[in-house]
N, CA, C and O atoms as a Maestro MAE file, in Angstrom:
{
 s_m_m2io_version
 :::
 2.0.0
}

f_m_ct {
 s_m_title
 :::
 protein
 m_atom[320] {
  # First column is atom index #
  i_m_mmod_type
  r_m_x_coord
  r_m_y_coord
  r_m_z_coord
  i_m_residue_number
  s_m_chain_name
  s_m_pdb_residue_name
  s_m_pdb_atom_name
  i_m_atomic_number
  :::
  1 25 96.919 197.140 225.867 1 A "MET " " N  " 7
  2 3 96.065 198.155 225.275 1 A "MET " " CA " 6
  3 2 94.707 197.512 224.984 1 A "MET " " C  " 6
  4 15 94.642 196.451 224.364 1 A "MET " " O  " 8
  5 25 93.635 198.146 225.428 2 A "ASP " " N  " 7
  6 3 92.311 197.575 225.222 2 A "ASP " " CA " 6
  7 2 91.835 197.825 223.794 2 A "ASP " " C  " 6
  8 15 92.432 198.607 223.053 2 A "ASP " " O  " 8
  9 25 90.761 197.154 223.426 3 A "LEU " " N  " 7
  10 3 90.247 197.215 222.060 3 A "LEU " " CA " 6
  11 2 89.863 198.632 221.653 3 A "LEU " " C  " 6
  12 15 90.180 199.068 220.547 3 A "LEU " " O  " 8
  13 25 89.183 199.350 222.538 4 A "GLN " " N  " 7
  14 3 88.747 200.710 222.218 4 A "GLN " " CA " 6
  15 2 89.948 201.613 221.908 4 A "GLN " " C  " 6
  16 15 89.910 202.392 220.955 4 A "GLN " " O  " 8
  17 25 90.992 201.508 222.699 5 A "THR " " N  " 7
  18 3 92.200 202.313 222.483 5 A "THR " " CA " 6
  19 2 92.862 201.940 221.164 5 A "THR " " C  " 6
  20 15 93.310 202.811 220.419 5 A "THR " " O  " 8
  21 25 92.923 200.647 220.878 6 A "ARG " " N  " 7
  22 3 93.517 200.192 219.616 6 A "ARG " " CA " 6
  23 2 92.748 200.737 218.420 6 A "ARG " " C  " 6
  24 15 93.348 201.167 217.435 6 A "ARG " " O  " 8
  25 25 91.414 200.719 218.504 7 A "LYS " " N  " 7
  26 3 90.600 201.231 217.402 7 A "LYS " " CA " 6
  27 2 90.836 202.723 217.203 7 A "LYS " " C  " 6
  28 15 90.914 203.195 216.069 7 A "LYS " " O  " 8
  29 25 90.949 203.457 218.287 8 A "LEU " " N  " 7
  30 3 91.218 204.895 218.172 8 A "LEU " " CA " 6
  31 2 92.586 205.155 217.539 8 A "LEU " " C  " 6
  32 15 92.739 206.079 216.740 8 A "LEU " " O  " 8
  33 25 93.567 204.347 217.892 9 A "GLU " " N  " 7
  34 3 94.906 204.488 217.289 9 A "GLU " " CA " 6
  35 2 94.850 204.211 215.790 9 A "GLU " " C  " 6
  36 15 95.491 204.905 215.002 9 A "GLU " " O  " 8
  37 25 94.082 203.197 215.401 10 A "ILE " " N  " 7
  38 3 93.945 202.878 213.972 10 A "ILE " " CA " 6
  39 2 93.279 204.041 213.239 10 A "ILE " " C  " 6
  40 15 93.696 204.403 212.139 10 A "ILE " " O  " 8
  41 25 92.262 204.618 213.838 11 A "ILE " " N  " 7
  42 3 91.584 205.774 213.223 11 A "ILE " " CA " 6
  43 2 92.557 206.929 213.046 11 A "ILE " " C  " 6
  44 15 92.578 207.570 211.995 11 A "ILE " " O  " 8
  45 25 93.365 207.199 214.073 12 A "ARG " " N  " 7
  46 3 94.358 208.290 213.968 12 A "ARG " " CA " 6
  47 2 95.324 208.043 212.810 12 A "ARG " " C  " 6
  48 15 95.632 208.949 212.036 12 A "ARG " " O  " 8
  49 25 95.793 206.807 212.707 13 A "GLU " " N  " 7
  50 3 96.721 206.467 211.621 13 A "GLU " " CA " 6
  51 2 96.030 206.549 210.268 13 A "GLU " " C  " 6
  52 15 96.605 207.033 209.293 13 A "GLU " " O  " 8
  53 25 94.792 206.072 210.219 14 A "PHE " " N  " 7
  54 3 94.030 206.107 208.965 14 A "PHE " " CA " 6
  55 2 93.850 207.539 208.466 14 A "PHE " " C  " 6
  56 15 93.941 207.800 207.267 14 A "PHE " " O  " 8
  57 25 93.597 208.451 209.380 15 A "LEU " " N  " 7
  58 3 93.398 209.848 208.987 15 A "LEU " " CA " 6
  59 2 94.659 210.470 208.394 15 A "LEU " " C  " 6
  60 15 94.572 211.491 207.711 15 A "LEU " " O  " 8
  61 25 95.802 209.893 208.633 16 A "LYS " " N  " 7
  62 3 97.060 210.393 208.071 16 A "LYS " " CA " 6
  63 2 97.294 209.893 206.644 16 A "LYS " " C  " 6
  64 15 98.123 210.443 205.919 16 A "LYS " " O  " 8
  65 25 96.569 208.859 206.246 17 A "VAL " " N  " 7
  66 3 96.783 208.246 204.928 17 A "VAL " " CA " 6
  67 2 96.381 209.218 203.826 17 A "VAL " " C  " 6
  68 15 95.311 209.825 203.875 17 A "VAL " " O  " 8
  69 25 97.257 209.356 202.833 18 A "GLN " " N  " 7
  70 3 97.003 210.250 201.707 18 A "GLN " " CA " 6
  71 2 96.829 209.491 200.396 18 A "GLN " " C  " 6
  72 15 96.515 210.089 199.366 18 A "GLN " " O  " 8
  73 25 97.029 208.198 200.431 19 A "SER " " N  " 7
  74 3 96.978 207.398 199.211 19 A "SER " " CA " 6
  75 2 95.584 206.812 198.982 19 A "SER " " C  " 6
  76 15 95.030 206.139 199.851 19 A "SER " " O  " 8
  77 25 95.032 207.077 197.811 20 A "GLU " " N  " 7
  78 3 93.736 206.515 197.425 20 A "GLU " " CA " 6
  79 2 93.800 204.987 197.392 20 A "GLU " " C  " 6
  80 15 92.841 204.308 197.759 20 A "GLU " " O  " 8
  81 25 94.930 204.460 196.954 21 A "ASP " " N  " 7
  82 3 95.103 203.001 196.873 21 A "ASP " " CA " 6
  83 2 95.045 202.362 198.265 21 A "ASP " " C  " 6
  84 15 94.401 201.329 198.446 21 A "ASP " " O  " 8
  85 25 95.700 202.960 199.221 22 A "VAL " " N  " 7
  86 3 95.701 202.426 200.582 22 A "VAL " " CA " 6
  87 2 94.291 202.474 201.164 22 A "VAL " " C  " 6
  88 15 93.852 201.517 201.802 22 A "VAL " " O  " 8
  89 25 93.589 203.567 200.952 23 A "VAL " " N  " 7
  90 3 92.215 203.694 201.449 23 A "VAL " " CA " 6
  91 2 91.334 202.620 200.806 23 A "VAL " " C  " 6
  92 15 90.507 202.010 201.484 23 A "VAL " " O  " 8
  93 25 91.505 202.390 199.523 24 A "SER " " N  " 7
  94 3 90.719 201.367 198.827 24 A "SER " " CA " 6
  95 2 90.997 199.974 199.374 24 A "SER " " C  " 6
  96 15 90.075 199.179 199.558 24 A "SER " " O  " 8
  97 25 92.261 199.679 199.632 25 A "ARG " " N  " 7
  98 3 92.605 198.356 200.179 25 A "ARG " " CA " 6
  99 2 92.035 198.156 201.571 25 A "ARG " " C  " 6
  100 15 91.525 197.082 201.891 25 A "ARG " " O  " 8
  101 25 92.118 199.183 202.395 26 A "ILE " " N  " 7
  102 3 91.551 199.092 203.744 26 A "ILE " " CA " 6
  103 2 90.034 198.920 203.653 26 A "ILE " " C  " 6
  104 15 89.444 198.126 204.386 26 A "ILE " " O  " 8
  105 25 89.421 199.661 202.760 27 A "GLU " " N  " 7
  106 3 87.974 199.563 202.569 27 A "GLU " " CA " 6
  107 2 87.568 198.146 202.166 27 A "GLU " " C  " 6
  108 15 86.581 197.614 202.674 27 A "GLU " " O  " 8
  109 25 88.325 197.536 201.255 28 A "LYS " " N  " 7
  110 3 88.032 196.165 200.818 28 A "LYS " " CA " 6
  111 2 88.166 195.176 201.972 28 A "LYS " " C  " 6
  112 15 87.360 194.256 202.111 28 A "LYS " " O  " 8
  113 25 89.183 195.373 202.788 29 A "ILE " " N  " 7
  114 3 89.373 194.492 203.948 29 A "ILE " " CA " 6
  115 2 88.183 194.601 204.893 29 A "ILE " " C  " 6
  116 15 87.665 193.586 205.358 29 A "ILE " " O  " 8
  117 25 87.750 195.815 205.177 30 A "LEU " " N  " 7
  118 3 86.622 196.027 206.087 30 A "LEU " " CA " 6
  119 2 85.332 195.425 205.528 30 A "LEU " " C  " 6
  120 15 84.560 194.809 206.263 30 A "LEU " " O  " 8
  121 25 85.105 195.602 204.240 31 A "ILE " " N  " 7
  122 3 83.907 195.033 203.612 31 A "ILE " " CA " 6
  123 2 83.934 193.515 203.710 31 A "ILE " " C  " 6
  124 15 82.928 192.894 204.052 31 A "ILE " " O  " 8
  125 25 85.087 192.915 203.409 32 A "LYS " " N  " 7
  126 3 85.213 191.454 203.481 32 A "LYS " " CA " 6
  127 2 84.982 190.953 204.903 32 A "LYS " " C  " 6
  128 15 84.284 189.958 205.101 32 A "LYS " " O  " 8
  129 25 85.554 191.626 205.888 33 A "GLU " " N  " 7
  130 3 85.389 191.223 207.285 33 A "GLU " " CA " 6
  131 2 83.938 191.349 207.734 33 A "GLU " " C  " 6
  132 15 83.435 190.487 208.453 33 A "GLU " " O  " 8
  133 25 83.267 192.413 207.316 34 A "ASN " " N  " 7
  134 3 81.867 192.596 207.686 34 A "ASN " " CA " 6
  135 2 80.980 191.528 207.058 34 A "ASN " " C  " 6
  136 15 80.033 191.062 207.690 34 A "ASN " " O  " 8
  137 25 81.272 191.143 205.837 35 A "GLN " " N  " 7
  138 3 80.503 190.086 205.184 35 A "GLN " " CA " 6
  139 2 80.704 188.765 205.910 35 A "GLN " " C  " 6
  140 15 79.755 187.999 206.075 35 A "GLN " " O  " 8
  141 25 81.925 188.489 206.343 36 A "THR " " N  " 7
  142 3 82.217 187.274 207.077 36 A "THR " " CA " 6
  143 2 81.475 187.266 208.404 36 A "THR " " C  " 6
  144 15 80.928 186.239 208.805 36 A "THR " " O  " 8
  145 25 81.452 188.401 209.084 37 A "SER " " N  " 7
  146 3 80.767 188.511 210.369 37 A "SER " " CA " 6
  147 2 79.271 188.275 210.219 37 A "SER " " C  " 6
  148 15 78.648 187.641 211.070 37 A "SER " " O  " 8
  149 25 78.702 188.783 209.147 38 A "GLU " " N  " 7
  150 3 77.270 188.618 208.918 38 A "GLU " " CA " 6
  151 2 76.904 187.153 208.718 38 A "GLU " " C  " 6
  152 15 75.793 186.744 209.054 38 A "GLU " " O  " 8
  153 25 77.819 186.362 208.178 39 A "LYS " " N  " 7
  154 3 77.561 184.940 207.949 39 A "LYS " " CA " 6
  155 2 77.577 184.151 209.251 39 A "LYS " " C  " 6
  156 15 77.023 183.054 209.328 39 A "LYS " " O  " 8
  157 25 78.213 184.715 210.271 40 A "GLU " " N  " 7
  158 3 78.346 184.023 211.544 40 A "GLU " " CA " 6
  159 2 77.216 184.373 212.507 40 A "GLU " " C  " 6
  160 15 77.380 184.275 213.723 40 A "GLU " " O  " 8
  161 25 76.080 184.777 211.971 41 A "VAL " " N  " 7
  162 3 74.926 185.125 212.792 41 A "VAL " " CA " 6
  163 2 74.423 183.859 213.489 41 A "VAL " " C  " 6
  164 15 74.433 182.768 212.918 41 A "VAL " " O  " 8
  165 25 73.991 184.032 214.721 42 A "LEU " " N  " 7
  166 3 73.504 182.893 215.472 42 A "LEU " " CA " 6
  167 2 72.257 182.307 214.830 42 A "LEU " " C  " 6
  168 15 71.383 183.023 214.342 42 A "LEU " " O  " 8
  169 25 72.207 180.974 214.848 43 A "LYS " " N  " 7
  170 3 71.038 180.286 214.342 43 A "LYS " " CA " 6
  171 2 70.265 179.740 215.535 43 A "LYS " " C  " 6
  172 15 70.874 179.350 216.532 43 A "LYS " " O  " 8
  173 25 68.956 179.705 215.457 44 A "PRO " " N  " 7
  174 3 68.186 179.161 216.569 44 A "PRO " " CA " 6
  175 2 68.452 177.668 216.735 44 A "PRO " " C  " 6
  176 15 68.736 176.955 215.773 44 A "PRO " " O  " 8
  177 25 68.350 177.220 217.983 45 A "MET " " N  " 7
  178 3 68.516 175.796 218.273 45 A "MET " " CA " 6
  179 2 67.283 175.030 217.815 45 A "MET " " C  " 6
  180 15 66.175 175.563 217.760 45 A "MET " " O  " 8
  181 25 67.509 173.784 217.495 46 A "THR " " N  " 7
  182 3 66.375 172.912 217.238 46 A "THR " " CA " 6
  183 2 65.786 172.508 218.590 46 A "THR " " C  " 6
  184 15 66.427 172.681 219.627 46 A "THR " " O  " 8
  185 25 64.586 171.979 218.577 47 A "ILE " " N  " 7
  186 3 63.957 171.492 219.807 47 A "ILE " " CA " 6
  187 2 64.829 170.400 220.430 47 A "ILE " " C  " 6
  188 15 64.979 170.336 221.650 47 A "ILE " " O  " 8
  189 25 65.397 169.552 219.587 48 A "GLU " " N  " 7
  190 3 66.254 168.471 220.081 48 A "GLU " " CA " 6
  191 2 67.485 169.017 220.794 48 A "GLU " " C  " 6
  192 15 67.847 168.533 221.867 48 A "GLU " " O  " 8
  193 25 68.132 170.027 220.201 49 A "GLU " " N  " 7
  194 3 69.302 170.644 220.836 49 A "GLU " " CA " 6
  195 2 68.914 171.310 222.154 49 A "GLU " " C  " 6
  196 15 69.637 171.211 223.146 49 A "GLU " " O  " 8
  197 25 67.789 171.977 222.157 50 A "PHE " " N  " 7
  198 3 67.307 172.652 223.349 50 A "PHE " " CA " 6
  199 2 67.052 171.651 224.476 50 A "PHE " " C  " 6
  200 15 67.494 171.847 225.608 50 A "PHE " " O  " 8
  201 25 66.332 170.575 224.145 51 A "ASN " " N  " 7
  202 3 66.049 169.548 225.150 51 A "ASN " " CA " 6
  203 2 67.329 168.865 225.634 51 A "ASN " " C  " 6
  204 15 67.441 168.527 226.813 51 A "ASN " " O  " 8
  205 25 68.279 168.665 224.745 52 A "SER " " N  " 7
  206 3 69.552 168.059 225.129 52 A "SER " " CA " 6
  207 2 70.292 168.946 226.127 52 A "SER " " C  " 6
  208 15 70.867 168.452 227.097 52 A "SER " " O  " 8
  209 25 70.274 170.243 225.887 53 A "ARG " " N  " 7
  210 3 70.928 171.171 226.822 53 A "ARG " " CA " 6
  211 2 70.234 171.172 228.179 53 A "ARG " " C  " 6
  212 15 70.888 171.217 229.221 53 A "ARG " " O  " 8
  213 25 68.925 171.123 228.157 54 A "ILE " " N  " 7
  214 3 68.176 171.060 229.416 54 A "ILE " " CA " 6
  215 2 68.553 169.801 230.183 54 A "ILE " " C  " 6
  216 15 68.826 169.854 231.382 54 A "ILE " " O  " 8
  217 25 68.566 168.667 229.484 55 A "ASN " " N  " 7
  218 3 68.904 167.389 230.136 55 A "ASN " " CA " 6
  219 2 70.319 167.417 230.700 55 A "ASN " " C  " 6
  220 15 70.554 166.932 231.807 55 A "ASN " " O  " 8
  221 25 71.254 167.972 229.958 56 A "LYS " " N  " 7
  222 3 72.636 168.069 230.443 56 A "LYS " " CA " 6
  223 2 72.702 168.957 231.675 56 A "LYS " " C  " 6
  224 15 73.406 168.636 232.632 56 A "LYS " " O  " 8
  225 25 71.980 170.066 231.662 57 A "SER " " N  " 7
  226 3 71.963 170.974 232.818 57 A "SER " " CA " 6
  227 2 71.381 170.289 234.049 57 A "SER " " C  " 6
  228 15 71.907 170.433 235.152 57 A "SER " " O  " 8
  229 25 70.303 169.551 233.860 58 A "LEU " " N  " 7
  230 3 69.703 168.821 234.983 58 A "LEU " " CA " 6
  231 2 70.671 167.773 235.532 58 A "LEU " " C  " 6
  232 15 70.782 167.599 236.746 58 A "LEU " " O  " 8
  233 25 71.366 167.083 234.641 59 A "GLU " " N  " 7
  234 3 72.359 166.089 235.062 59 A "GLU " " CA " 6
  235 2 73.502 166.755 235.820 59 A "GLU " " C  " 6
  236 15 73.938 166.252 236.856 59 A "GLU " " O  " 8
  237 25 73.981 167.870 235.314 60 A "ASP " " N  " 7
  238 3 75.045 168.603 236.002 60 A "ASP " " CA " 6
  239 2 74.594 169.023 237.394 60 A "ASP " " C  " 6
  240 15 75.361 168.926 238.351 60 A "ASP " " O  " 8
  241 25 73.360 169.486 237.511 61 A "SER " " N  " 7
  242 3 72.828 169.902 238.805 61 A "SER " " CA " 6
  243 2 72.771 168.728 239.783 61 A "SER " " C  " 6
  244 15 73.172 168.861 240.939 61 A "SER " " O  " 8
  245 25 72.277 167.595 239.326 62 A "LYS " " N  " 7
  246 3 72.187 166.401 240.181 62 A "LYS " " CA " 6
  247 2 73.555 165.948 240.663 62 A "LYS " " C  " 6
  248 15 73.691 165.449 241.780 62 A "LYS " " O  " 8
  249 25 74.573 166.122 239.820 63 A "ASN " " N  " 7
  250 3 75.920 165.644 240.136 63 A "ASN " " CA " 6
  251 2 76.817 166.722 240.748 63 A "ASN " " C  " 6
  252 15 78.026 166.528 240.877 63 A "ASN " " O  " 8
  253 25 76.226 167.849 241.120 64 A "GLY " " N  " 7
  254 3 76.985 168.891 241.810 64 A "GLY " " CA " 6
  255 2 77.967 169.652 240.942 64 A "GLY " " C  " 6
  256 15 78.889 170.280 241.462 64 A "GLY " " O  " 8
  257 25 77.789 169.608 239.639 65 A "ARG " " N  " 7
  258 3 78.683 170.339 238.732 65 A "ARG " " CA " 6
  259 2 78.112 171.729 238.464 65 A "ARG " " C  " 6
  260 15 77.704 172.057 237.350 65 A "ARG " " O  " 8
  261 25 78.100 172.523 239.520 66 A "LEU " " N  " 7
  262 3 77.559 173.883 239.454 66 A "LEU " " CA " 6
  263 2 78.584 174.870 239.985 66 A "LEU " " C  " 6
  264 15 79.539 174.484 240.659 66 A "LEU " " O  " 8
  265 25 78.384 176.131 239.683 67 A "ILE " " N  " 7
  266 3 79.225 177.188 240.214 67 A "ILE " " CA " 6
  267 2 78.299 178.331 240.640 67 A "ILE " " C  " 6
  268 15 77.370 178.689 239.917 67 A "ILE " " O  " 8
  269 25 78.558 178.889 241.802 68 A "GLU " " N  " 7
  270 3 77.748 180.001 242.291 68 A "GLU " " CA " 6
  271 2 77.928 181.210 241.371 68 A "GLU " " C  " 6
  272 15 79.011 181.429 240.827 68 A "GLU " " O  " 8
  273 25 76.869 181.984 241.203 69 A "ALA " " N  " 7
  274 3 76.910 183.153 240.328 69 A "ALA " " CA " 6
  275 2 78.001 184.136 240.749 69 A "ALA " " C  " 6
  276 15 78.687 184.703 239.898 69 A "ALA " " O  " 8
  277 25 78.163 184.340 242.058 70 A "THR " " N  " 7
  278 3 79.180 185.289 242.523 70 A "THR " " CA " 6
  279 2 80.590 184.798 242.185 70 A "THR " " C  " 6
  280 15 81.462 185.583 241.816 70 A "THR " " O  " 8
  281 25 80.794 183.489 242.319 71 A "GLU " " N  " 7
  282 3 82.104 182.927 241.975 71 A "GLU " " CA " 6
  283 2 82.358 183.059 240.465 71 A "GLU " " C  " 6
  284 15 83.466 183.382 240.035 71 A "GLU " " O  " 8
  285 25 81.314 182.803 239.677 72 A "PHE " " N  " 7
  286 3 81.438 182.913 238.229 72 A "PHE " " CA " 6
  287 2 81.758 184.352 237.822 72 A "PHE " " C  " 6
  288 15 82.597 184.587 236.952 72 A "PHE " " O  " 8
  289 25 81.081 185.312 238.459 73 A "LYS " " N  " 7
  290 3 81.347 186.724 238.170 73 A "LYS " " CA " 6
  291 2 82.790 187.084 238.499 73 A "LYS " " C  " 6
  292 15 83.434 187.824 237.756 73 A "LYS " " O  " 8
  293 25 83.293 186.564 239.605 74 A "SER " " N  " 7
  294 3 84.690 186.825 239.972 74 A "SER " " CA " 6
  295 2 85.638 186.281 238.914 74 A "SER " " C  " 6
  296 15 86.634 186.923 238.579 74 A "SER " " O  " 8
  297 25 85.333 185.099 238.387 75 A "LYS " " N  " 7
  298 3 86.159 184.528 237.317 75 A "LYS " " CA " 6
  299 2 86.119 185.392 236.064 75 A "LYS " " C  " 6
  300 15 87.148 185.632 235.431 75 A "LYS " " O  " 8
  301 25 84.929 185.857 235.712 76 A "ILE " " N  " 7
  302 3 84.774 186.706 234.525 76 A "ILE " " CA " 6
  303 2 85.586 187.990 234.679 76 A "ILE " " C  " 6
  304 15 86.207 188.456 233.724 76 A "ILE " " O  " 8
  305 25 85.577 188.549 235.869 77 A "ASP " " N  " 7
  306 3 86.305 189.795 236.122 77 A "ASP " " CA " 6
  307 2 87.811 189.640 235.885 77 A "ASP " " C  " 6
  308 15 88.496 190.630 235.630 77 A "ASP " " O  " 8
  309 25 88.331 188.415 235.966 78 A "THR " " N  " 7
  310 3 89.770 188.197 235.745 78 A "THR " " CA " 6
  311 2 90.113 188.005 234.267 78 A "THR " " C  " 6
  312 15 91.290 187.987 233.907 78 A "THR " " O  " 8
  313 25 89.116 187.862 233.419 79 A "TRP " " N  " 7
  314 3 89.354 187.608 232.002 79 A "TRP " " CA " 6
  315 2 89.955 188.792 231.266 79 A "TRP " " C  " 6
  316 15 90.652 188.585 230.273 79 A "TRP " " O  " 8
  317 25 89.727 189.996 231.693 80 A "SER " " N  " 7
  318 3 90.206 191.154 230.929 80 A "SER " " CA " 6
  319 2 91.576 191.582 231.312 80 A "SER " " C  " 6
  320 15 92.103 192.542 230.750 80 A "SER " " O  " 8
  :::
 }
 m_bond[319] {
  # First column is bond index #
  i_m_from
  i_m_to
  i_m_order
  :::
  1 1 2 1
  2 2 3 1
  3 3 4 2
  4 3 5 1
  5 5 6 1
  6 6 7 1
  7 7 8 2
  8 7 9 1
  9 9 10 1
  10 10 11 1
  11 11 12 2
  12 11 13 1
  13 13 14 1
  14 14 15 1
  15 15 16 2
  16 15 17 1
  17 17 18 1
  18 18 19 1
  19 19 20 2
  20 19 21 1
  21 21 22 1
  22 22 23 1
  23 23 24 2
  24 23 25 1
  25 25 26 1
  26 26 27 1
  27 27 28 2
  28 27 29 1
  29 29 30 1
  30 30 31 1
  31 31 32 2
  32 31 33 1
  33 33 34 1
  34 34 35 1
  35 35 36 2
  36 35 37 1
  37 37 38 1
  38 38 39 1
  39 39 40 2
  40 39 41 1
  41 41 42 1
  42 42 43 1
  43 43 44 2
  44 43 45 1
  45 45 46 1
  46 46 47 1
  47 47 48 2
  48 47 49 1
  49 49 50 1
  50 50 51 1
  51 51 52 2
  52 51 53 1
  53 53 54 1
  54 54 55 1
  55 55 56 2
  56 55 57 1
  57 57 58 1
  58 58 59 1
  59 59 60 2
  60 59 61 1
  61 61 62 1
  62 62 63 1
  63 63 64 2
  64 63 65 1
  65 65 66 1
  66 66 67 1
  67 67 68 2
  68 67 69 1
  69 69 70 1
  70 70 71 1
  71 71 72 2
  72 71 73 1
  73 73 74 1
  74 74 75 1
  75 75 76 2
  76 75 77 1
  77 77 78 1
  78 78 79 1
  79 79 80 2
  80 79 81 1
  81 81 82 1
  82 82 83 1
  83 83 84 2
  84 83 85 1
  85 85 86 1
  86 86 87 1
  87 87 88 2
  88 87 89 1
  89 89 90 1
  90 90 91 1
  91 91 92 2
  92 91 93 1
  93 93 94 1
  94 94 95 1
  95 95 96 2
  96 95 97 1
  97 97 98 1
  98 98 99 1
  99 99 100 2
  100 99 101 1
  101 101 102 1
  102 102 103 1
  103 103 104 2
  104 103 105 1
  105 105 106 1
  106 106 107 1
  107 107 108 2
  108 107 109 1
  109 109 110 1
  110 110 111 1
  111 111 112 2
  112 111 113 1
  113 113 114 1
  114 114 115 1
  115 115 116 2
  116 115 117 1
  117 117 118 1
  118 118 119 1
  119 119 120 2
  120 119 121 1
  121 121 122 1
  122 122 123 1
  123 123 124 2
  124 123 125 1
  125 125 126 1
  126 126 127 1
  127 127 128 2
  128 127 129 1
  129 129 130 1
  130 130 131 1
  131 131 132 2
  132 131 133 1
  133 133 134 1
  134 134 135 1
  135 135 136 2
  136 135 137 1
  137 137 138 1
  138 138 139 1
  139 139 140 2
  140 139 141 1
  141 141 142 1
  142 142 143 1
  143 143 144 2
  144 143 145 1
  145 145 146 1
  146 146 147 1
  147 147 148 2
  148 147 149 1
  149 149 150 1
  150 150 151 1
  151 151 152 2
  152 151 153 1
  153 153 154 1
  154 154 155 1
  155 155 156 2
  156 155 157 1
  157 157 158 1
  158 158 159 1
  159 159 160 2
  160 159 161 1
  161 161 162 1
  162 162 163 1
  163 163 164 2
  164 163 165 1
  165 165 166 1
  166 166 167 1
  167 167 168 2
  168 167 169 1
  169 169 170 1
  170 170 171 1
  171 171 172 2
  172 171 173 1
  173 173 174 1
  174 174 175 1
  175 175 176 2
  176 175 177 1
  177 177 178 1
  178 178 179 1
  179 179 180 2
  180 179 181 1
  181 181 182 1
  182 182 183 1
  183 183 184 2
  184 183 185 1
  185 185 186 1
  186 186 187 1
  187 187 188 2
  188 187 189 1
  189 189 190 1
  190 190 191 1
  191 191 192 2
  192 191 193 1
  193 193 194 1
  194 194 195 1
  195 195 196 2
  196 195 197 1
  197 197 198 1
  198 198 199 1
  199 199 200 2
  200 199 201 1
  201 201 202 1
  202 202 203 1
  203 203 204 2
  204 203 205 1
  205 205 206 1
  206 206 207 1
  207 207 208 2
  208 207 209 1
  209 209 210 1
  210 210 211 1
  211 211 212 2
  212 211 213 1
  213 213 214 1
  214 214 215 1
  215 215 216 2
  216 215 217 1
  217 217 218 1
  218 218 219 1
  219 219 220 2
  220 219 221 1
  221 221 222 1
  222 222 223 1
  223 223 224 2
  224 223 225 1
  225 225 226 1
  226 226 227 1
  227 227 228 2
  228 227 229 1
  229 229 230 1
  230 230 231 1
  231 231 232 2
  232 231 233 1
  233 233 234 1
  234 234 235 1
  235 235 236 2
  236 235 237 1
  237 237 238 1
  238 238 239 1
  239 239 240 2
  240 239 241 1
  241 241 242 1
  242 242 243 1
  243 243 244 2
  244 243 245 1
  245 245 246 1
  246 246 247 1
  247 247 248 2
  248 247 249 1
  249 249 250 1
  250 250 251 1
  251 251 252 2
  252 251 253 1
  253 253 254 1
  254 254 255 1
  255 255 256 2
  256 255 257 1
  257 257 258 1
  258 258 259 1
  259 259 260 2
  260 259 261 1
  261 261 262 1
  262 262 263 1
  263 263 264 2
  264 263 265 1
  265 265 266 1
  266 266 267 1
  267 267 268 2
  268 267 269 1
  269 269 270 1
  270 270 271 1
  271 271 272 2
  272 271 273 1
  273 273 274 1
  274 274 275 1
  275 275 276 2
  276 275 277 1
  277 277 278 1
  278 278 279 1
  279 279 280 2
  280 279 281 1
  281 281 282 1
  282 282 283 1
  283 283 284 2
  284 283 285 1
  285 285 286 1
  286 286 287 1
  287 287 288 2
  288 287 289 1
  289 289 290 1
  290 290 291 1
  291 291 292 2
  292 291 293 1
  293 293 294 1
  294 294 295 1
  295 295 296 2
  296 295 297 1
  297 297 298 1
  298 298 299 1
  299 299 300 2
  300 299 301 1
  301 301 302 1
  302 302 303 1
  303 303 304 2
  304 303 305 1
  305 305 306 1
  306 306 307 1
  307 307 308 2
  308 307 309 1
  309 309 310 1
  310 310 311 1
  311 311 312 2
  312 311 313 1
  313 313 314 1
  314 314 315 1
  315 315 316 2
  316 315 317 1
  317 317 318 1
  318 318 319 1
  319 319 320 2
  :::
 }
}
């Protein structure tokens, strides 16, 4: 079952809930999860990190550690 379908199933079940306590507990869980997600916001790289990544990429290229975009896309397509 994909994520979208799972979320719809949760919504259907949630709409059946008649208990104020259950709604409050679910609400608290969602608030806590959203706060946690907000803390995981991406931070910009430092110049040193950026240059290090560039150097690693150049080294990988020189040593043939590359993958064609089409091959990479095919791999991504198998992930789901």
